[in-house]
KOLRONU-979850 format. One line per 2 residues: number of its first residue (from 1); their letters; for each residue z, y, x of C-alpha. Coordinates in steps of 0.02 Angstrom, whole numbers. Example, Ala and Ser with C-alpha at 12.3 -4.5 7.8 and 13.67 -1.06 7.14 Angstrom:
// residues 2
1	as	390/-225/615; 357/-53/684
// end
This chain:
// residues 732
1	mg	5/7/-3; -6/113/155
3	dk	-42/91/338; 114/20/408
5	th	62/-102/564; 134/-288/533
7	th	138/-409/665; 162/-599/648
9	pg	310/-635/623; 331/-815/686
11	aa	473/-935/649; 578/-791/603
13	gr	485/-780/451; 543/-932/375
15	at	668/-885/236; 849/-979/208
17	aa	979/-892/84; 969/-704/41
19	dh	1115/-601/65; 1089/-468/-45
21	pa	988/-466/-237; 922/-325/-172
23	sv	833/-426/-17; 753/-543/-163
25	rn	567/-540/-240; 555/-706/-371
27	vv	347/-707/-414; 266/-807/-521
29	lv	60/-853/-498; -23/-867/-651
31	gh	-217/-925/-674; -329/-1049/-728
33	sg	-392/-1196/-648; -453/-1182/-475
35	sg	-421/-979/-483; -350/-1012/-298
37	kt	-170/-990/-330; -99/-1128/-218
39	tl	-233/-1075/-82; -166/-894/-103
41	ve	19/-972/-59; -37/-1041/75
43	al	-143/-908/155; 44/-795/114
45	al	152/-925/212; 29/-928/355
47	tt	19/-718/377; 227/-740/347
49	ga	240/-862/510; 322/-973/376
51	vn	187/-1112/431; 65/-1155/579
53	ra	-109/-1080/589; -190/-1243/497
55	gr	-82/-1201/348; 34/-1351/363
57	ve	233/-1365/395; 305/-1461/535
59	dg	261/-1636/456; 88/-1592/444
61	gc	102/-1574/245; 60/-1426/140
63	vs	180/-1314/55; 114/-1306/-92
65	dy	34/-1475/-171; 146/-1576/-74
67	dd	160/-1721/-199; 56/-1889/-172
69	me	13/-1856/-356; -59/-1706/-355
71	hr	-144/-1779/-209; -231/-1907/-307
73	qq	-265/-1790/-455; -339/-1648/-346
75	rs	-253/-1521/-448; -77/-1451/-443
77	vq	44/-1540/-611; 212/-1453/-580
79	ls	301/-1303/-515; 332/-1275/-329
81	lv	450/-1153/-257; 379/-1076/-82
83	pv	498/-956/11; 442/-840/136
85	ew	511/-693/219; 422/-517/243
87	dg	502/-362/326; 675/-415/286
89	ik	621/-494/98; 649/-635/67
91	in	498/-685/-53; 507/-841/-194
93	ll	326/-872/-238; 314/-1001/-381
95	dt	132/-1087/-396; 114/-1146/-559
97	pg	-24/-1261/-631; -166/-1184/-703
99	ya	-215/-1344/-816; -174/-1313/-992
101	df	-69/-1488/-1003; 66/-1430/-886
103	vg	106/-1249/-977; 284/-1310/-984
105	el	293/-1288/-775; 211/-1115/-796
107	ra	350/-1064/-945; 486/-1131/-814
109	gl	399/-1028/-667; 387/-847/-803
111	ra	564/-889/-818; 626/-892/-651
113	ad	514/-749/-603; 545/-566/-601
115	aa	353/-511/-596; 187/-594/-604
117	lf	41/-623/-502; -102/-649/-601
119	vv	-241/-748/-510; -435/-727/-567
121	sa	-559/-825/-468; -717/-674/-451
123	sd	-839/-834/-484; -748/-911/-645
125	gv	-683/-743/-704; -544/-738/-835
127	dg	-522/-870/-970; -457/-864/-1148
129	at	-286/-959/-1092; -245/-827/-947
131	rm	-259/-695/-1053; -148/-777/-1175
133	vw	-9/-794/-1042; -51/-607/-990
135	ee	10/-568/-1176; 167/-665/-1169
137	ca	209/-554/-1002; 171/-395/-1089
139	av	268/-448/-1237; 425/-465/-1115
141	gm	385/-319/-993; 381/-418/-861
143	pr	277/-333/-699; 108/-393/-662
145	ai	-37/-373/-524; -210/-454/-510
147	vi	-255/-567/-358; -457/-584/-356
149	th	-499/-732/-252; -652/-822/-229
151	le	-737/-650/-158; -833/-776/-42
153	aa	-950/-844/-174; -1138/-795/-197
155	ra	-1127/-705/-360; -955/-648/-301
157	df	-917/-440/-365; -766/-356/-340
159	ee	-807/-204/-418; -865/-294/-571
161	mt	-733/-423/-599; -608/-269/-586
163	rt	-696/-194/-725; -665/-360/-837
165	ca	-483/-382/-777; -467/-185/-834
167	ea	-541/-259/-1018; -455/-440/-1025
169	fg	-288/-349/-986; -305/-173/-1006
171	gd	-279/-165/-1204; -263/-1/-1252
173	dp	-246/81/-1094; -385/5/-960
175	da	-352/154/-842; -181/46/-793
177	vl	-278/-89/-709; -356/-13/-571
179	pl	-386/-62/-371; -275/-2/-253
181	yl	-411/-79/-110; -600/-69/-81
183	pl	-686/-232/-18; -760/-188/148
185	hg	-927/-317/164; -1008/-366/348
187	pp	-1184/-384/389; -1273/-495/239
189	ap	-1305/-686/267; -1486/-762/279
191	dg	-1438/-785/57; -1433/-597/49
193	ha	-1223/-611/22; -1136/-478/120
195	pv	-959/-562/161; -774/-461/144
197	tg	-718/-430/310; -602/-293/255
199	lv	-520/-175/126; -517/24/138
201	gl	-377/80/83; -370/210/-77
203	ls	-206/296/-55; -190/292/138
205	rk	-373/326/151; -358/174/323
207	lf	-487/42/344; -420/-144/374
209	dy	-535/-254/465; -519/-453/452
211	as	-641/-517/546; -546/-528/713
213	ge	-416/-634/603; -297/-519/612
215	rv	-276/-345/517; -344/-205/612
217	as	-317/-37/566; -453/108/583
219	ep	-533/269/498; -669/246/368
221	ge	-862/270/425; -954/413/329
223	ae	-1027/273/234; -889/220/155
225	lp	-803/395/104; -905/441/-55
227	ql	-870/269/-141; -707/280/-69
229	de	-652/469/-128; -727/406/-323
231	ar	-614/275/-334; -462/377/-267
233	sl	-499/495/-386; -474/371/-536
235	li	-331/271/-441; -234/453/-436
237	eg	-264/503/-597; -200/312/-674
239	ii	-43/333/-571; -2/494/-610
241	se	-2/467/-798; 97/332/-787
243	se	232/421/-683; 388/484/-748
245	de	373/642/-684; 294/723/-854
247	tl	230/901/-748; 134/784/-616
249	me	-15/792/-727; -18/940/-751
251	ry	6/1010/-565; -126/892/-519
253	lg	-272/952/-660; -206/1123/-591
255	ge	-285/1093/-433; -124/1056/-326
257	qv	-149/899/-199; -12/777/-204
259	da	46/708/-53; -4/505/-19
261	kt	196/472/-9; 227/543/-193
263	lv	74/437/-262; 150/277/-174
265	ed	334/308/-224; 246/339/-408
267	le	158/172/-385; 288/64/-351
269	ra	399/132/-481; 259/117/-622
271	va	209/-77/-557; 401/-101/-573
273	rg	398/-42/-735; 284/-156/-799
275	vf	163/-16/-850; 30/-13/-718
277	fp	-38/-164/-643; -133/-147/-475
279	vl	-288/-253/-422; -299/-327/-278
281	aa	-437/-443/-166; -350/-585/-49
283	ap	-437/-738/37; -376/-860/158
285	aa	-388/-860/335; -523/-925/426
287	dg	-503/-1052/545; -395/-1023/691
289	ar	-353/-835/616; -181/-774/575
291	qg	-209/-677/445; -304/-682/294
293	lg	-377/-566/207; -273/-453/106
295	tv	-133/-553/118; -38/-393/222
297	el	-72/-269/67; -30/-420/-62
299	le	126/-422/29; 161/-247/46
301	li	147/-248/-149; 278/-376/-176
303	tr	392/-324/-68; 378/-117/-111
305	gf	306/-124/-304; 373/-288/-377
307	pt	563/-285/-443; 705/-356/-368
309	pl	833/-473/-470; 927/-308/-497
311	er	816/-243/-612; 784/-387/-735
313	aa	863/-361/-890; 1008/-491/-925
315	pr	979/-665/-1031; 1081/-677/-1162
317	vt	1241/-776/-1122; 1372/-868/-1230
319	tp	1500/-1000/-1229; 1467/-1167/-1283
321	eg	1557/-1140/-1451; 1423/-981/-1473
323	ag	1526/-840/-1444; 1438/-681/-1356
325	re	1480/-649/-1191; 1446/-483/-1070
327	lr	1434/-507/-869; 1370/-395/-746
329	mc	1220/-484/-721; 1138/-523/-545
331	dp	1322/-489/-487; 1376/-600/-344
333	ee	1551/-573/-372; 1539/-621/-549
335	sl	1555/-772/-648; 1428/-903/-601
337	va	1281/-925/-720; 1146/-1027/-655
339	ev	983/-1109/-736; 908/-1274/-714
341	vk	703/-1210/-735; 650/-1394/-653
343	ts	700/-1556/-646; 618/-1709/-518
345	sd	660/-1843/-421; 652/-1910/-247
347	py	644/-2086/-223; 771/-2054/-54
349	vg	865/-1888/-121; 855/-1964/-305
351	ri	872/-1824/-444; 834/-1633/-362
353	sm	853/-1484/-493; 778/-1326/-461
355	vr	889/-1186/-506; 892/-994/-525
357	vf	1074/-902/-508; 1067/-758/-628
359	sg	1237/-711/-582; 1374/-754/-448
361	tl	1370/-872/-312; 1317/-1033/-307
363	ra	1399/-1141/-165; 1383/-1300/-94
365	dq	1507/-1454/-156; 1570/-1356/-280
367	tv	1620/-1403/-485; 1500/-1340/-605
369	hv	1500/-1358/-783; 1342/-1433/-836
371	sg	1295/-1339/-1017; 1144/-1430/-1118
373	hg	1115/-1346/-1305; 959/-1322/-1418
375	mt	852/-1449/-1360; 897/-1591/-1471
377	dr	735/-1603/-1572; 654/-1652/-1390
379	gh	778/-1817/-1385; 903/-1713/-1294
381	ed	1059/-1739/-1347; 1193/-1588/-1306
383	hd	1304/-1598/-1197; 1455/-1528/-1079
385	vd	1520/-1607/-924; 1588/-1539/-773
387	er	1504/-1621/-620; 1509/-1574/-399
389	ig	1356/-1546/-363; 1287/-1622/-188
391	al	1188/-1509/-62; 1097/-1350/-96
393	st	927/-1305/-9; 772/-1222/2
395	pf	622/-1326/-25; 476/-1287/79
397	gk	335/-1437/59; 417/-1606/87
399	qq	566/-1542/160; 735/-1482/103
401	rp	817/-1342/219; 998/-1339/166
403	vt	1099/-1192/141; 1280/-1175/128
405	hv	1257/-1030/-34; 1141/-975/-144
407	ia	1173/-798/-230; 1122/-708/-393
409	gd	956/-659/-393; 887/-823/-274
411	la	824/-985/-323; 874/-1158/-238
413	cv	894/-1335/-254; 1022/-1451/-303
415	ak	1047/-1630/-280; 1125/-1748/-364
417	lt	1162/-1660/-522; 1166/-1819/-618
419	ra	1204/-1744/-796; 1082/-1603/-774
421	et	926/-1586/-851; 780/-1432/-857
423	gd	837/-1269/-965; 1027/-1326/-938
425	tl	1152/-1212/-879; 1247/-1186/-735
427	sa	1415/-1103/-735; 1582/-1118/-669
429	ke	1711/-1238/-722; 1839/-1153/-778
431	dp	1726/-1009/-862; 1595/-1115/-949
433	ll	1441/-1022/-1006; 1262/-1051/-1125
435	ma	1094/-968/-1091; 976/-991/-1230
437	pw	822/-1131/-1181; 661/-1038/-1151
439	em	533/-1069/-1268; 437/-1232/-1247
441	pd	255/-1276/-1335; 272/-1426/-1450
443	pl	206/-1586/-1376; 68/-1653/-1517
445	lp	-13/-1771/-1432; 36/-1974/-1473
447	la	43/-2079/-1347; 105/-2261/-1398
449	ie	188/-2378/-1272; 246/-2545/-1247
451	ah	314/-2621/-1109; 209/-2721/-1009
453	sk	341/-2874/-970; 500/-2941/-997
455	pd	569/-2845/-805; 484/-2685/-886
457	ed	562/-2701/-1049; 714/-2699/-952
459	kl	672/-2541/-870; 590/-2430/-994
461	sq	719/-2344/-1078; 798/-2272/-929
463	gl	614/-2212/-869; 576/-2142/-1034
465	ar	749/-2048/-1034; 719/-1986/-868
467	lv	566/-1937/-888; 589/-1817/-1040
469	ae	746/-1754/-936; 641/-1689/-826
471	dp	494/-1623/-938; 553/-1544/-1110
473	tm	383/-1522/-1164; 382/-1715/-1165
475	rl	460/-1788/-1318; 514/-1972/-1372
477	eh	518/-2043/-1535; 579/-2208/-1553
479	nq	485/-2223/-1757; 593/-2328/-1881
481	dt	443/-2373/-1999; 325/-2430/-1856
483	hq	424/-2491/-1739; 335/-2409/-1596
485	vv	387/-2313/-1441; 308/-2131/-1429
487	lw	279/-2013/-1308; 237/-1851/-1366
489	cl	145/-1749/-1223; 32/-1585/-1225
491	ge	-126/-1664/-1191; -238/-1811/-1095
493	ah	-181/-1754/-926; 13/-1725/-975
495	ad	-10/-1907/-1032; -84/-1990/-870
497	va	46/-1890/-774; 187/-1970/-865
499	le	125/-2162/-838; 88/-2111/-679
501	rl	267/-2055/-629; 343/-2203/-754
503	rs	252/-2338/-639; 278/-2244/-478
505	ry	443/-2160/-475; 528/-2287/-586
507	gv	440/-2436/-587; 376/-2476/-746
509	qv	203/-2545/-803; 182/-2511/-1000
511	dv	26/-2548/-1093; -42/-2395/-1219
513	vp	-79/-2443/-1392; -166/-2370/-1526
515	hr	-29/-2231/-1612; -1/-2282/-1801
517	vs	69/-2178/-1940; 200/-2214/-2062
519	lr	122/-2268/-2205; 193/-2293/-2366
521	et	169/-2403/-2532; 168/-2368/-2714
523	fg	110/-2441/-2877; -40/-2397/-2960
525	gr	23/-2410/-3152; 135/-2495/-3264
527	aa	183/-2692/-3192; 298/-2805/-3233
529	gr	389/-2963/-3128; 490/-3114/-3157
531	gr	600/-3163/-3000; 675/-3334/-3026
533	hv	780/-3401/-2885; 869/-3590/-2958
535	kq	910/-3722/-2808; 1006/-3870/-2821
537	sg	1050/-3994/-2679; 1196/-4061/-2690
539	gh	1364/-3946/-2681; 1362/-3769/-2728
541	gq	1199/-3716/-2795; 1106/-3554/-2822
543	ya	1053/-3500/-2969; 995/-3310/-3046
545	ic	836/-3257/-3164; 794/-3078/-3163
547	ei	651/-2987/-3279; 589/-2811/-3205
549	ev	474/-2677/-3258; 396/-2573/-3132
551	ep	301/-2394/-3158; 260/-2253/-3033
553	lp	332/-2092/-3010; 276/-1934/-2953
555	gg	268/-1903/-2757; 449/-1881/-2693
557	sg	552/-1989/-2825; 595/-2098/-2679
559	ie	658/-2294/-2797; 741/-2266/-2961
561	fv	829/-2425/-3026; 874/-2426/-3200
563	dk	986/-2550/-3297; 947/-2585/-3480
565	vv	1008/-2759/-3489; 1081/-2805/-3645
567	gg	1207/-2954/-3721; 1261/-2991/-3528
569	av	1127/-3088/-3490; 1137/-3021/-3324
571	pr	1320/-3021/-3282; 1382/-2834/-3229
573	qf	1437/-2890/-3048; 1254/-2942/-2996
575	ip	1178/-2794/-3078; 1206/-2696/-2905
577	sv	1157/-2873/-2834; 973/-2854/-2914
579	ek	973/-2678/-2863; 1006/-2725/-2675
581	gv	854/-2860/-2676; 735/-2734/-2757
583	ra	799/-2605/-2643; 795/-2705/-2485
585	qa	604/-2786/-2528; 541/-2621/-2568
587	an	583/-2562/-2378; 487/-2714/-2324
589	gv	333/-2678/-2438; 234/-2782/-2568
591	aa	78/-2782/-2504; 45/-2710/-2324
593	gh	208/-2703/-2267; 233/-2530/-2279
595	pl	389/-2473/-2374; 366/-2450/-2565
597	id	415/-2252/-2634; 404/-2175/-2793
599	vr	441/-2300/-2940; 571/-2342/-3091
601	vt	632/-2497/-3053; 682/-2566/-3236
603	ll	807/-2719/-3243; 779/-2782/-3428
605	dg	820/-2965/-3418; 901/-3126/-3353
607	ka	1001/-3263/-3342; 1148/-3339/-3236
609	hs	1262/-3481/-3233; 1439/-3486/-3231
611	vd	1451/-3583/-3053; 1306/-3556/-2963
613	ss	1246/-3380/-2963; 1301/-3250/-2831
615	da	1281/-3107/-2751; 1151/-3174/-2628
617	af	1055/-3269/-2757; 1022/-3088/-2860
619	qt	968/-3008/-2712; 844/-3161/-2691
621	ag	792/-3137/-2887; 780/-2963/-2877
623	al	679/-2966/-2715; 554/-3115/-2790
625	al	529/-3011/-2957; 461/-2852/-2863
627	re	337/-2968/-2751; 285/-3030/-2929
629	aa	256/-2872/-3027; 159/-2820/-2853
631	ad	62/-2942/-2864; -9/-2916/-3030
633	ar	-31/-2719/-3027; -158/-2605/-2915
635	ih	-51/-2559/-2742; -88/-2376/-2693
637	ll	-65/-2342/-2477; 16/-2161/-2455
639	ep	-37/-2084/-2290; 57/-1940/-2237
641	va	-14/-1782/-2246; 42/-1643/-2122
643	ev	41/-1425/-2150; -44/-1372/-2008
645	sv	-66/-1180/-1936; -217/-1154/-1827
647	lv	-193/-980/-1708; -388/-963/-1658
649	gd	-498/-818/-1591; -600/-735/-1738
651	dy	-745/-814/-1627; -703/-982/-1682
653	vg	-641/-956/-1827; -795/-1062/-1930
655	av	-800/-1189/-1805; -616/-1213/-1827
657	ms	-628/-1241/-2019; -779/-1346/-2019
659	dl	-689/-1478/-1913; -535/-1479/-2022
661	sg	-630/-1522/-2196; -727/-1647/-2069
663	rr	-550/-1719/-2058; -515/-1725/-2248
665	gk	-418/-1567/-2210; -398/-1435/-2371
667	vl	-388/-1246/-2289; -261/-1172/-2398
669	gt	-282/-1001/-2323; -301/-884/-2150
671	eq	-227/-746/-2112; -275/-592/-1995
673	ts	-172/-555/-1826; -157/-468/-1672
675	gg	-266/-481/-1524; -410/-524/-1620
677	rt	-351/-687/-1688; -329/-776/-1873
679	li	-186/-893/-1923; -273/-1031/-2015
681	ra	-162/-1143/-2150; -210/-1309/-2208
683	ev	-156/-1480/-2254; -234/-1623/-2151
685	pe	-198/-1821/-2167; -83/-1871/-2020
687	ie	-219/-2021/-1968; -356/-1885/-1938
689	ig	-249/-1774/-1807; -212/-1907/-1683
691	ry	-288/-1827/-1542; -298/-1627/-1623
693	av	-207/-1563/-1474; -363/-1635/-1341
695	dl	-498/-1591/-1498; -416/-1419/-1520
697	rs	-423/-1350/-1315; -619/-1404/-1316
699	ls	-669/-1336/-1467; -583/-1150/-1433
701	hg	-620/-1172/-1238; -440/-1171/-1226
703	ta	-411/-1002/-1342; -310/-1100/-1489
705	rf	-139/-1160/-1523; -88/-1251/-1674
707	dr	83/-1327/-1762; 111/-1464/-1892
709	cy	254/-1513/-2001; 250/-1643/-2124
711	ar	227/-1625/-2289; 229/-1790/-2395
713	he	133/-1932/-2412; 5/-1931/-2547
715	pm	-136/-2070/-2597; -274/-2124/-2455
717	pa	-433/-2115/-2525; -487/-2321/-2568
719	qv	-637/-2316/-2425; -522/-2277/-2309
721	ad	-385/-2381/-2350; -516/-2526/-2350
723	rl	-578/-2473/-2185; -373/-2449/-2119
725	re	-362/-2641/-2200; -497/-2707/-2109
727	ev	-454/-2635/-1966; -281/-2728/-1975
729	ra	-339/-2899/-2008; -471/-2885/-1853
731	as	-325/-2857/-1739; -213/-2975/-1786
// end
């Protein structure tokens, strides 16, 4: 941001623990898959001296995407913390996956960070999902900056991409999205593309040449001045318009020259307040080079323009019972409040919890209170336990570097917290506190699984419990109707990672089976049935006869049992036995094995024996009567219908509504919302939306999202029911 000369700090640039919140910056990198986030993190680590020239730590591994699974999948699948140091400031870089299936890792990074770097590829542009994350950050006032990468691409155009970012991110104020530097191009290559070899600072009016592999400052030549002066004027006006000094614009328009120091200070304040969003350029260092293009400028912005943890609004804190509690947040001397933002398992160390300390100081071997509430709908039980934490460390690639303490505002890893799950609060044992969990997307893609073998079955329950404890965007369901174990995920890639983690981390091999929805049965008309259970084979016999009538009821009525026996044909003590038998048979189904609902069963008559009649005999007779009635009746299959709400960009409304109709859906209405989006409400049979999470993403290019909830069961069309029965017969 200025013209300060920086030297390569070498090994001293590596971060350990911070000594004051003011010397910490927590920055999350956001962008679509392939935009260059991980490459940028490694370039920043190289510039700060945290890694060697090859971009590797001592053991030869990457500082980000170091997991074996990420190597196999060739993409980031989890949040990575890479701490570096620059000018005495510890910078916690949080590298997030760009693929939509791992948005839970992105949300965790946003929770842990105080500012965001939006990484945009010059060759790919801004996608809809990145715009949505920008809007989320804007809603909470998170400071943001934009980094344009892939400038080496043949059709890369920094100026054009800056205009695209202003349109995408500027909203009502595109002048708040402006570049701080302009690219300096070298001689054209044979294909006509001129590579970017340096940057020209608009405020400092300095040229920074990276062609030698290190940043070299000089004065711009005459050729650069016209373009520099035009862009500089726009930047100055943009900074002044966001200045807290209301007289500055009037003085500037009156012809007063504003000195660079004032402009830089106003720029830094505007960035920290989240009202001005600078655009920078960055590229990895060439082989043998020590500094990547734009990395020094980016580090200057992070350390001088991004807010410290002291400037972050305090999250709401309560006692575990829900009583409000006021704290001086980000005070190392206050009561401890820390949050588990990520949980992972290491085959050698065990469970590792990445935590953000919001208040107080976390110390090694300290006993803390672990509190987790508000995630019961995801299969997480509320819990309040005291645990002694293991070692504290800062991660760097596969390494864990020990530290003795972690102050408010900093991030670190805690070993061997056996009960802590992602989203849990750590607090002082004598002063237990709770932070509300952050909002997570609802997993809507079902993955039905079965243990591959008996040894796998023994380990499956524990493996699944650990999996959902690590990832709150997964939900575990044991469906009582279909008797299936269902792992609800965000998408196919999310499901693939879950299966691989079960196999590689927990040694559990599973088979994926077709997911079944919870069907029901009901009678299509009146029917009568007679249940006769008479057995005599020496000794005490069994004797029970009952006659019933069954009639359908409106949806949602359940099972209604009516006693109309007269004259004591069925003794009073056995009438509840008949009802019990009827209800047991209804729960097991009468035609295809699905529970029977929405019928009235009337007991009309029966017979009993003074010696051989019993409770068990009349239960059996009641069940037989219901089965006989069903044999002579038309039985309807009922399917669950979900109420679906789809939030989609206006450009895709027609395609989404057409797709819903093709799924036997009934559109209930549409509602215009902000940001050029439409909310579509519809009712759709659940059997038609098993893969809707995947299909909607493809249909809307990743810009739509949906929610679903159970509405009711209703009759399945005859042709669909017949097809389903054929599939069941073929499978058996």
